[in-house]
SETOR-96618 format. One line per field, with one value per residue (C-alpha): residue number from 1; residue in three letters; chain; x, y, z. Coordinates in Angstrom, 1 decimal. Layout:
residues N
num NUM;...
residu ala;...
chaine A;...
east X;...
north Y;...
up Z;...
end
This chain:
residues 526
num 1;2;3;4;5;6;7;8;9;10;11;12;13;14;15;16;17;18;19;20;21;22;23;24;25;26;27;28;29;30;31;32;33;34;35;36;37;38;39;40;41;42;43;44;45;46;47;48;49;50;51;52;53;54;55;56;57;58;59;60;61;62;63;64;65;66;67;68;69;70;71;72;73;74;75;76;77;78;79;80;81;82;83;84;85;86;87;88;89;90;91;92;93;94;95;96;97;98;99;100;101;102;103;104;105;106;107;108;109;110;111;112;113;114;115;116;117;118;119;120;121;122;123;124;125;126;127;128;129;130;131;132;133;134;135;136;137;138;139;140;141;142;143;144;145;146;147;148;149;150;151;152;153;154;155;156;157;158;159;160;161;162;163;164;165;166;167;168;169;170;171;172;173;174;175;176;177;178;179;180;181;182;183;184;185;186;187;188;189;190;191;192;193;194;195;196;197;198;199;200;201;202;203;204;205;206;207;208;209;210;211;212;213;214;215;216;217;218;219;220;221;222;223;224;225;226;227;228;229;230;231;232;233;234;235;236;237;238;239;240;241;242;243;244;245;246;247;248;249;250;251;252;253;254;255;256;257;258;259;260;261;262;263;264;265;266;267;268;269;270;271;272;273;274;275;276;277;278;279;280;281;282;283;284;285;286;287;288;289;290;291;292;293;294;295;296;297;298;299;300;301;302;303;304;305;306;307;308;309;310;311;312;313;314;315;316;317;318;319;320;321;322;323;324;325;326;327;328;329;330;331;332;333;334;335;336;337;338;339;340;341;342;343;344;345;346;347;348;349;350;351;352;353;354;355;356;357;358;359;360;361;362;363;364;365;366;367;368;369;370;371;372;373;374;375;376;377;378;379;380;381;382;383;384;385;386;387;388;389;390;391;392;393;394;395;396;397;398;399;400;401;402;403;404;405;406;407;408;409;410;411;412;413;414;415;416;417;418;419;420;421;422;423;424;425;426;427;428;429;430;431;432;433;434;435;436;437;438;439;440;441;442;443;444;445;446;447;448;449;450;451;452;453;454;455;456;457;458;459;460;461;462;463;464;465;466;467;468;469;470;471;472;473;474;475;476;477;478;479;480;481;482;483;484;485;486;487;488;489;490;491;492;493;494;495;496;497;498;499;500;501;502;503;504;505;506;507;508;509;510;511;512;513;514;515;516;517;518;519;520;521;522;523;524;525;526
residu unk;unk;unk;unk;unk;unk;unk;unk;unk;unk;unk;unk;unk;unk;unk;unk;unk;unk;unk;unk;unk;unk;unk;unk;unk;unk;unk;unk;unk;unk;unk;unk;unk;unk;unk;unk;unk;unk;unk;unk;unk;unk;unk;unk;unk;unk;unk;unk;unk;unk;unk;unk;unk;unk;unk;unk;unk;unk;unk;unk;unk;unk;unk;unk;unk;unk;unk;unk;unk;unk;unk;unk;unk;unk;unk;unk;unk;unk;unk;unk;unk;unk;unk;unk;unk;unk;unk;unk;unk;unk;unk;unk;unk;unk;unk;unk;unk;unk;unk;unk;unk;unk;unk;unk;unk;unk;unk;unk;unk;unk;unk;unk;unk;unk;unk;unk;unk;unk;unk;unk;unk;unk;unk;unk;unk;unk;unk;unk;unk;unk;unk;unk;unk;unk;unk;unk;unk;unk;unk;unk;unk;unk;unk;unk;unk;unk;unk;unk;unk;unk;unk;unk;unk;unk;unk;unk;unk;unk;unk;unk;unk;unk;unk;unk;unk;unk;unk;unk;unk;unk;unk;unk;unk;unk;unk;unk;unk;unk;unk;unk;unk;unk;unk;unk;unk;unk;unk;unk;unk;unk;unk;unk;unk;unk;unk;unk;unk;unk;unk;unk;unk;unk;unk;unk;unk;unk;unk;unk;unk;unk;unk;unk;unk;unk;unk;unk;unk;unk;unk;unk;unk;unk;unk;unk;unk;unk;unk;unk;unk;unk;unk;unk;unk;unk;unk;unk;unk;unk;unk;unk;unk;unk;unk;unk;unk;unk;unk;unk;unk;unk;unk;unk;unk;unk;unk;unk;unk;unk;unk;unk;unk;unk;unk;unk;unk;unk;unk;unk;unk;unk;unk;unk;unk;unk;unk;unk;unk;unk;unk;unk;unk;unk;unk;unk;unk;unk;unk;unk;unk;unk;unk;unk;unk;unk;unk;unk;unk;unk;unk;unk;unk;unk;unk;unk;unk;unk;unk;unk;unk;unk;unk;unk;unk;unk;unk;unk;unk;unk;unk;unk;unk;unk;unk;unk;unk;unk;unk;unk;unk;unk;unk;unk;unk;unk;unk;unk;unk;unk;unk;unk;unk;unk;unk;unk;unk;unk;unk;unk;unk;unk;unk;unk;unk;unk;unk;unk;unk;unk;unk;unk;unk;unk;unk;unk;unk;unk;unk;unk;unk;unk;unk;unk;unk;unk;unk;unk;unk;unk;unk;unk;unk;unk;unk;unk;unk;unk;unk;unk;unk;unk;unk;unk;unk;unk;unk;unk;unk;unk;unk;unk;unk;unk;unk;unk;unk;unk;unk;unk;unk;unk;unk;unk;unk;unk;unk;unk;unk;unk;unk;unk;unk;unk;unk;unk;unk;unk;unk;unk;unk;unk;unk;unk;unk;unk;unk;unk;unk;unk;unk;unk;unk;unk;unk;unk;unk;unk;unk;unk;unk;unk;unk;unk;unk;unk;unk;unk;unk;unk;unk;unk;unk;unk;unk;unk;unk;unk;unk;unk;unk;unk;unk;unk;unk;unk;unk;unk;unk;unk;unk;unk;unk;unk;unk;unk;unk;unk;unk;unk;unk;unk;unk;unk;unk;unk;unk;unk;unk;unk;unk;unk;unk;unk;unk;unk;unk;unk;unk;unk;unk;unk;unk;unk;unk;unk;unk;unk;unk;unk;unk;unk;unk;unk;unk;unk;unk;unk
chaine A;A;A;A;A;A;A;A;A;A;A;A;A;A;A;A;A;A;A;A;A;A;A;A;A;A;A;A;A;A;A;A;A;A;A;A;A;A;A;A;A;A;A;A;A;A;A;A;A;A;A;A;A;A;A;A;A;A;A;A;A;A;A;A;A;A;A;A;A;A;A;A;A;A;A;A;A;A;A;A;A;A;A;A;A;A;A;A;A;A;A;A;A;A;A;A;A;A;A;A;A;A;A;A;A;A;A;A;A;A;A;A;A;A;A;A;A;A;A;A;A;A;A;A;A;A;A;A;A;A;A;A;A;A;A;A;A;A;A;A;A;A;A;A;A;A;A;A;A;A;A;A;A;A;A;A;A;A;A;A;A;A;A;A;A;A;A;A;A;A;A;A;A;A;A;A;A;A;A;A;A;A;A;A;A;A;A;A;A;A;A;A;A;A;A;A;A;A;A;A;A;A;A;A;A;A;A;A;A;A;A;A;A;A;A;A;A;A;A;A;A;A;A;A;A;A;A;A;A;A;A;A;A;A;A;A;A;A;A;A;A;A;A;A;A;A;A;A;A;A;A;A;A;A;A;A;A;A;A;A;A;A;A;A;A;A;A;A;A;A;A;A;A;A;A;A;A;A;A;A;A;A;A;A;A;A;A;A;A;A;A;A;A;A;A;A;A;A;A;A;A;A;A;A;A;A;A;A;A;A;A;A;A;A;A;A;A;A;A;A;A;A;A;A;A;A;A;A;A;A;A;A;A;A;A;A;A;A;A;A;A;A;A;A;A;A;A;A;A;A;A;A;A;A;A;A;A;A;A;A;A;A;A;A;A;A;A;A;A;A;A;A;A;A;A;A;A;A;A;A;A;A;A;A;A;A;A;A;A;A;A;A;A;A;A;A;A;A;A;A;A;A;A;A;A;A;A;A;A;A;A;A;A;A;A;A;A;A;A;A;A;A;A;A;A;A;A;A;A;A;A;A;A;A;A;A;A;A;A;A;A;A;A;A;A;A;A;A;A;A;A;A;A;A;A;A;A;A;A;A;A;A;A;A;A;A;A;A;A;A;A;A;A;A;A;A;A;A;A;A;A;A;A;A;A;A;A;A;A;A;A;A;A;A;A;A;A;A;A;A;A;A;A;A;A;A;A;A;A;A;A;A;A;A;A;A;A;A;A;A;A;A;A;A;A;A
east -68.0;-64.5;-62.0;-58.8;-56.7;-58.6;-58.6;-54.5;-54.2;-56.8;-55.3;-52.1;-54.1;-55.8;-53.0;-50.7;-51.1;-49.8;-51.8;-50.0;-51.9;-50.9;-50.6;-53.9;-55.5;-53.8;-54.9;-58.9;-58.8;-57.4;-60.0;-62.8;-61.9;-62.2;-66.1;-67.6;-70.0;-73.7;-72.8;-75.2;-77.2;-78.9;-82.6;-82.2;-80.2;-78.2;-74.4;-73.6;-69.9;-70.1;-68.2;-65.7;-62.0;-60.8;-61.6;-60.2;-63.0;-63.3;-65.9;-68.3;-69.0;-71.8;-70.5;-73.9;-73.6;-76.1;-76.9;-75.8;-72.2;-71.7;-74.6;-74.0;-71.3;-70.0;-68.2;-66.8;-63.1;-61.8;-58.3;-56.8;-53.4;-51.6;-49.2;-47.4;-45.9;-46.8;-48.5;-52.0;-54.4;-57.4;-60.4;-63.8;-67.2;-70.7;-71.7;-70.3;-70.9;-68.8;-67.0;-63.1;-63.0;-61.2;-58.0;-58.4;-56.1;-53.2;-53.9;-51.1;-52.5;-52.1;-53.6;-55.6;-56.9;-59.7;-61.4;-64.4;-64.6;-67.4;-66.3;-68.0;-68.6;-66.0;-63.4;-63.3;-65.2;-64.0;-65.7;-65.0;-67.9;-66.7;-63.3;-62.7;-59.8;-59.5;-56.9;-56.8;-55.8;-54.6;-56.2;-56.1;-52.7;-51.2;-48.9;-49.3;-47.7;-48.5;-49.8;-47.2;-48.7;-51.8;-55.5;-56.1;-53.0;-54.3;-57.9;-56.6;-54.3;-57.4;-59.5;-57.2;-56.9;-60.5;-61.5;-58.4;-59.3;-60.2;-63.6;-64.4;-63.7;-65.8;-68.8;-68.1;-67.4;-70.2;-72.5;-72.0;-70.1;-66.7;-66.7;-63.3;-61.3;-63.3;-64.8;-66.4;-69.2;-70.8;-72.0;-73.9;-75.8;-72.7;-69.8;-71.7;-73.3;-69.9;-68.7;-71.6;-70.4;-67.0;-67.6;-69.8;-66.7;-64.6;-66.6;-66.7;-62.7;-62.7;-65.7;-67.0;-65.5;-68.4;-67.0;-67.1;-71.0;-71.6;-69.8;-72.1;-75.5;-74.7;-74.0;-77.1;-79.1;-77.7;-78.8;-82.2;-82.4;-81.3;-83.8;-86.7;-89.3;-92.6;-95.0;-92.1;-92.5;-89.5;-90.0;-87.8;-85.2;-81.4;-80.0;-77.9;-75.8;-74.8;-73.3;-71.6;-68.5;-67.4;-70.5;-72.9;-73.6;-74.7;-76.9;-78.0;-81.5;-81.9;-82.0;-80.3;-83.0;-80.5;-78.6;-81.3;-81.5;-78.0;-78.9;-81.8;-79.5;-77.0;-79.8;-80.6;-77.1;-77.3;-80.7;-79.4;-76.5;-77.7;-81.7;-82.9;-86.5;-85.8;-83.6;-85.6;-88.5;-86.6;-85.4;-89.3;-90.2;-87.3;-89.1;-92.3;-91.3;-90.0;-93.1;-95.2;-92.8;-92.3;-93.4;-95.6;-92.8;-91.0;-88.2;-87.8;-86.3;-82.5;-83.1;-85.9;-86.3;-86.4;-89.0;-91.7;-90.3;-90.4;-87.5;-85.0;-83.8;-85.1;-82.7;-84.0;-82.8;-81.3;-82.7;-80.7;-79.9;-83.5;-84.8;-82.3;-83.4;-87.0;-86.5;-84.6;-87.4;-90.1;-88.1;-86.0;-87.7;-91.4;-92.6;-94.5;-96.2;-92.7;-92.7;-94.7;-92.6;-89.2;-90.9;-91.6;-88.2;-86.6;-88.8;-87.9;-84.0;-84.8;-86.6;-84.4;-80.4;-80.3;-81.6;-79.8;-76.6;-76.9;-75.3;-75.3;-73.4;-75.7;-73.1;-74.3;-71.1;-71.9;-74.8;-77.3;-76.1;-77.4;-77.4;-73.9;-72.2;-71.0;-71.1;-70.1;-69.3;-71.5;-75.1;-73.9;-71.9;-74.7;-77.1;-74.6;-74.0;-78.2;-78.0;-75.6;-77.5;-80.4;-79.0;-81.0;-84.2;-83.3;-80.9;-80.2;-79.1;-75.5;-74.5;-76.1;-74.0;-70.8;-71.6;-72.3;-69.0;-67.2;-68.7;-67.2;-63.9;-63.8;-64.5;-63.0;-60.6;-57.1;-54.7;-51.7;-50.8;-53.2;-51.7;-54.5;-54.7;-57.3;-59.5;-57.1;-54.5;-52.6;-50.8;-51.8;-48.5;-48.4;-51.6;-51.2;-52.2;-53.8;-56.9;-60.7;-61.6;-64.9;-66.8;-66.4;-66.4;-63.8;-61.6;-59.0;-58.6;-60.4;-59.9;-63.4;-63.9;-61.4;-63.2;-66.6;-64.9;-62.9;-66.2;-68.2;-65.5;-65.2;-68.9;-68.7;-66.2;-68.2;-71.2;-69.5;-66.4;-64.6;-61.0;-60.5;-62.6;-60.8;-57.8;-58.9;-60.6;-57.3;-55.3;-57.3;-57.6;-53.8;-53.7;-55.7;-53.4;-50.2;-52.1;-52.5;-50.3;-48.3;-50.6;-53.6;-55.0;-56.0;-55.9;-59.0;-57.2;-54.4;-52.8;-50.1;-51.1;-54.7;-55.0;-58.9;-59.9;-63.4;-63.8;-66.8;-64.3;-61.9;-64.9;-65.8;-62.0;-62.2;-65.3;-63.8;-60.7;-63.2;-65.1;-62.1;-60.4;-63.2;-64.4;-63.1;-64.5;-64.8;-66.8;-69.4;-68.7;-68.1
north 190.1;190.2;193.0;191.5;192.4;190.3;187.5;187.9;187.7;184.9;182.5;182.5;180.5;177.7;177.8;174.9;173.8;170.4;168.2;167.3;163.8;162.4;159.1;159.0;159.9;157.4;154.9;156.3;156.1;152.7;151.7;153.0;151.5;148.1;148.5;148.1;150.5;149.7;145.8;144.0;141.2;139.1;139.6;142.2;145.0;145.4;145.3;148.9;148.4;146.0;148.3;149.5;148.8;150.3;150.4;152.1;150.3;146.9;145.6;143.1;141.3;139.3;135.7;133.9;130.2;127.5;125.0;122.1;123.2;122.4;120.5;121.5;123.7;123.8;127.2;129.8;130.1;133.7;133.8;137.4;137.4;140.6;141.6;144.2;141.4;138.1;136.7;135.3;136.3;133.8;133.8;131.5;132.5;131.0;132.8;134.0;137.7;138.5;141.8;141.4;143.0;140.2;140.7;144.1;145.7;143.3;143.8;146.1;149.0;147.3;145.0;142.0;139.1;137.5;134.2;132.7;129.1;127.2;124.1;121.0;119.5;116.9;119.4;117.1;119.3;123.0;124.9;128.6;130.9;133.8;135.6;139.6;141.7;145.1;147.8;148.3;152.3;154.1;155.2;158.6;159.2;162.6;164.4;165.5;168.0;171.7;174.1;176.3;179.6;180.5;180.2;184.0;184.2;181.5;183.3;186.7;185.2;183.2;186.2;188.2;185.4;185.2;188.6;189.4;186.5;187.9;186.1;187.5;191.0;190.4;190.0;193.5;194.9;192.9;191.3;187.9;184.6;184.7;181.2;181.7;182.3;179.7;176.9;175.6;178.0;175.4;174.3;178.0;177.4;175.9;178.2;181.1;180.7;179.9;183.5;185.0;183.0;184.0;187.6;187.7;185.9;188.9;191.2;189.7;190.3;193.4;195.1;198.1;196.8;197.9;195.8;192.8;193.0;194.4;191.3;189.2;191.0;190.8;187.2;186.6;188.7;186.6;183.3;185.0;186.2;182.8;180.6;178.4;180.6;181.0;178.6;175.8;172.6;173.5;177.1;179.3;176.8;178.0;176.6;173.5;173.4;175.9;175.2;171.9;171.7;168.8;167.1;170.0;168.6;165.1;166.3;169.6;168.7;167.6;169.2;167.8;168.4;168.8;172.2;174.7;174.3;175.4;178.2;179.3;179.2;181.4;183.8;183.8;184.8;187.4;188.7;188.9;190.9;193.4;193.5;193.2;191.6;190.2;187.6;186.7;186.2;184.1;181.6;181.5;180.9;178.1;176.4;176.9;174.5;172.2;172.0;171.3;168.7;166.7;163.0;161.6;159.6;162.8;163.2;163.9;162.0;162.7;163.7;165.3;166.6;170.2;170.8;167.8;167.8;163.7;161.7;160.4;157.9;156.1;157.2;159.4;162.3;162.3;165.7;166.7;170.0;170.5;170.0;172.4;175.2;174.5;174.5;177.7;179.6;178.2;178.8;181.7;183.5;183.0;181.3;178.1;177.2;175.1;173.5;170.2;169.9;170.0;167.6;165.0;165.3;164.8;161.8;160.3;160.6;158.7;156.1;155.4;156.0;156.3;152.8;151.4;153.8;154.1;157.4;157.7;160.7;163.3;165.3;167.3;165.9;162.2;160.1;158.8;155.1;152.2;151.7;151.4;151.9;155.5;156.2;159.7;161.4;164.7;163.9;161.6;164.3;166.9;164.7;164.1;167.8;168.1;165.3;167.1;170.6;168.9;166.2;167.3;166.2;162.5;160.9;158.3;161.3;161.9;158.1;158.0;161.2;159.5;156.3;158.4;160.5;157.1;156.1;159.2;159.0;155.2;155.4;158.8;160.1;159.1;160.1;158.6;157.1;154.2;152.2;152.1;153.5;156.1;156.2;157.4;154.9;157.1;155.7;157.4;157.8;160.7;162.1;164.9;163.8;163.6;164.4;163.3;161.7;163.0;159.7;156.5;157.4;160.3;158.5;161.1;164.0;167.1;170.1;170.6;167.3;168.1;171.4;169.3;166.8;169.7;171.5;168.4;167.3;170.8;171.1;167.6;168.8;172.4;170.0;167.1;168.4;165.5;166.7;164.3;165.9;169.0;167.3;165.9;169.1;171.3;168.4;168.6;172.5;172.5;170.1;173.0;175.5;173.6;172.8;176.5;177.7;181.0;183.1;182.0;179.6;176.3;173.5;171.6;167.8;166.9;164.6;166.1;166.7;167.6;171.3;171.5;174.4;174.4;177.4;176.3;173.6;176.5;178.8;175.7;175.6;179.1;178.9;175.7;178.0;180.6;178.5;177.1;180.0;181.7;179.0;180.4;179.7;176.4;173.7;171.8;169.4;165.9
up -7.3;-5.5;-6.2;-8.1;-5.3;-2.7;-5.4;-5.7;-2.1;-1.4;-3.9;-1.9;0.6;-1.7;-4.4;-4.1;-0.5;0.5;2.8;6.1;5.9;2.4;3.7;5.5;2.2;0.4;3.0;2.8;-1.0;-1.3;1.4;-0.5;-3.8;-2.1;-2.3;-5.7;-7.3;-7.8;-8.5;-10.7;-9.7;-12.5;-12.2;-9.9;-11.5;-14.5;-14.8;-16.0;-16.7;-20.1;-21.9;-19.2;-20.1;-16.5;-12.9;-9.7;-7.6;-7.5;-10.3;-10.2;-13.9;-15.3;-15.7;-16.8;-16.2;-17.8;-15.2;-17.8;-17.7;-14.2;-12.6;-8.9;-8.8;-5.2;-5.8;-8.2;-8.6;-9.5;-10.7;-11.8;-13.6;-13.2;-16.2;-13.5;-11.3;-13.3;-10.5;-9.9;-7.2;-6.3;-4.2;-4.3;-3.8;-4.1;-7.2;-10.4;-10.3;-7.0;-7.1;-6.9;-3.4;-1.6;-3.8;-5.1;-2.6;-3.3;-7.2;-8.7;-11.0;-14.6;-17.2;-15.5;-17.2;-15.1;-15.3;-13.3;-13.2;-11.9;-9.8;-8.9;-5.2;-5.9;-7.6;-10.7;-12.7;-13.5;-16.3;-17.7;-16.5;-17.9;-18.7;-18.7;-19.6;-17.9;-16.7;-13.1;-12.3;-9.5;-6.6;-5.5;-3.6;-3.2;-3.2;-6.7;-8.9;-7.8;-10.4;-12.3;-10.6;-8.7;-9.6;-10.0;-12.1;-14.5;-14.5;-15.4;-18.2;-19.6;-19.4;-21.3;-23.9;-24.6;-25.0;-27.3;-29.8;-33.0;-33.1;-29.7;-30.9;-34.1;-31.7;-30.6;-34.2;-36.1;-33.9;-35.8;-35.5;-37.2;-38.8;-40.3;-37.2;-35.0;-37.0;-33.9;-34.4;-36.3;-32.9;-32.0;-28.9;-27.2;-28.6;-28.6;-25.2;-23.9;-25.4;-23.2;-19.9;-20.8;-20.9;-17.6;-15.7;-17.6;-16.2;-12.7;-12.7;-14.7;-13.4;-15.2;-18.7;-21.1;-24.2;-22.4;-21.5;-25.2;-26.7;-24.3;-25.3;-28.9;-28.9;-27.0;-29.5;-32.2;-30.6;-29.9;-33.8;-35.3;-32.8;-33.8;-35.2;-33.3;-34.7;-35.5;-34.1;-31.7;-31.5;-29.8;-29.4;-30.2;-33.3;-32.2;-35.8;-38.2;-41.7;-42.3;-40.7;-38.6;-37.4;-38.3;-41.6;-40.1;-37.4;-38.9;-39.1;-35.6;-32.2;-29.4;-26.7;-23.7;-25.4;-25.2;-21.4;-21.3;-23.3;-21.2;-17.8;-19.6;-20.7;-16.9;-15.9;-18.4;-17.1;-13.6;-14.8;-17.1;-16.0;-19.3;-19.4;-23.0;-21.7;-19.0;-21.6;-24.0;-21.3;-20.4;-23.9;-24.2;-21.0;-22.4;-25.4;-22.9;-21.1;-24.4;-25.7;-22.7;-22.8;-20.1;-18.7;-17.7;-20.0;-23.9;-26.5;-26.9;-30.7;-32.5;-36.1;-36.1;-38.7;-37.8;-34.0;-34.0;-32.6;-34.7;-31.9;-29.2;-26.7;-24.2;-22.4;-19.0;-18.2;-15.5;-16.8;-18.0;-14.4;-12.9;-15.7;-15.4;-11.4;-11.4;-13.3;-10.9;-7.6;-8.2;-10.9;-9.4;-12.8;-10.8;-14.3;-15.0;-11.4;-12.4;-15.3;-13.5;-10.7;-13.6;-14.9;-11.8;-10.9;-14.7;-13.3;-10.1;-11.8;-14.7;-14.6;-10.7;-10.9;-13.8;-14.0;-17.6;-17.4;-21.1;-23.0;-24.6;-27.0;-29.9;-31.9;-31.2;-32.0;-29.5;-28.2;-26.9;-23.1;-21.6;-24.8;-24.3;-20.7;-19.3;-15.9;-16.5;-15.5;-12.6;-11.4;-11.7;-10.2;-7.0;-6.8;-6.6;-3.9;-1.7;-2.0;-0.8;1.7;4.5;2.7;3.0;4.9;1.9;-0.4;0.7;0.4;-3.0;-4.0;-3.1;-4.9;-7.9;-7.4;-7.0;-10.6;-12.3;-10.6;-11.3;-15.0;-15.8;-13.3;-14.1;-11.5;-13.2;-16.7;-16.7;-19.2;-21.9;-25.6;-26.4;-28.8;-31.7;-30.7;-28.6;-25.7;-22.3;-21.3;-23.7;-21.7;-19.1;-16.0;-13.3;-15.8;-16.5;-19.6;-21.2;-22.6;-23.7;-27.2;-26.6;-23.9;-23.8;-21.3;-21.8;-19.8;-19.3;-17.9;-15.2;-14.6;-14.0;-11.3;-9.9;-8.9;-8.0;-5.5;-4.3;-3.8;-2.0;0.4;1.1;1.7;3.7;5.2;3.9;3.4;0.5;-1.6;-1.3;-2.2;-5.1;-6.3;-6.0;-7.5;-10.6;-10.6;-10.4;-13.6;-15.5;-14.5;-15.5;-18.8;-19.5;-22.3;-21.5;-23.6;-21.5;-23.7;-21.8;-24.6;-24.9;-25.4;-22.8;-25.6;-28.0;-31.4;-30.8;-31.7;-31.9;-29.5;-27.8;-26.1;-23.9;-22.8;-21.6;-20.2;-18.1;-16.8;-16.0;-14.0;-11.9;-11.1;-10.0;-7.9;-6.1;-5.7;-4.1;-1.8;1.5;4.7;6.8;5.2;7.4;9.9;9.6
end
């Protein structure tokens, strides 16, 4: 816990610093983008980018060629046409699935049309093997606009905004969700859980504020009171949906299995702050249901029918958050009965998305998607942070973490206007950038997405000492501050005309600002 005066003074150190090595960082970032991210190889590993529409890092595409097209192709000719400078960029290779590294540095940002041709030994036969259209996006290259004010000021404004909201005060007065003033309580586990986390952060900056802890406890008690009853198929899991607003009406009979672990970790934070055993016990009951329902493979179906406990989709969880929850109980709270389940979940991650790079989105308001159809950066970023925190265990952990962060940046971070249209046909020139996009099915800048990558880059700097990660983290943190309204509200969508406000997203943004604002000291040596 840090006195507010110290926070205000320290923010002068981390807020708005301009690197003296911007040119060097630009060169480093451009060089890094020449290396493809987990390039596919037919029959060896899949091509994860079949639905990707933009790239920072040189991509490699699947271009299957039937042997009858060109009996014995001597080479393959890659031709990339840039709409930015109206030029063609050409190289040749021995296979039709090579990365575009030889021409990537010279290709300008913007729309690219690529064709790959199989060419015979005599040069007379030239047949199209594959073609792709995509957008090349700008690599990281500071300086970027500074924040409008300090992180500590943004934190204080944001926390005051939260506690003064009518639906937050309603918890203090009634102990119930106010669906009228905050319709997104239709997702109670997520949004009510964010009330708890938001009030815990508030109490950190304004210690001794009894009302914040009262609100947190009443929100938690509501979650426990409305959880699946003892003896139910998914007993003690929190309610994911309530009412019929938005997607709650569509998915109300289901349980998305990643969410109870989030609730469990929130309950553990509340236990740490209050010392009340009922919250530790409730977290343990959630974990026990996870242990009972775990598949022999180590994971869980992404969505189950609440009443029957049966899968409603073949799509499986990427259980990064579940692993963290179970492992936390086993190691920090001395509940070893969850250690094996945690280990099994971790092994499943190693054997599946780490190999396939199918980092499929797991959102309560989006249906389960087929492989590679709705990628996101959340689970990949979480696993990168796990690897960095455990890098002493294996020398391969840090390089894999770097690759995962590159994947997240490649597909979801936009340092400049990328020149694309979002899912609602809004041109990206209307976006606030730098920013981070959420998922393929919501390919727009979301404040919580910027928060996620700001924290990931900041922890990468703490663990590796690589200054470029610190600069990326602060650049995204500055964008969060700049997006903040004068009343302290941090908008969810960084696109004009989108007014829907997800409180859990703003709480994530405040925690990210808290992280970078508190990260004093020297990072480890490179």
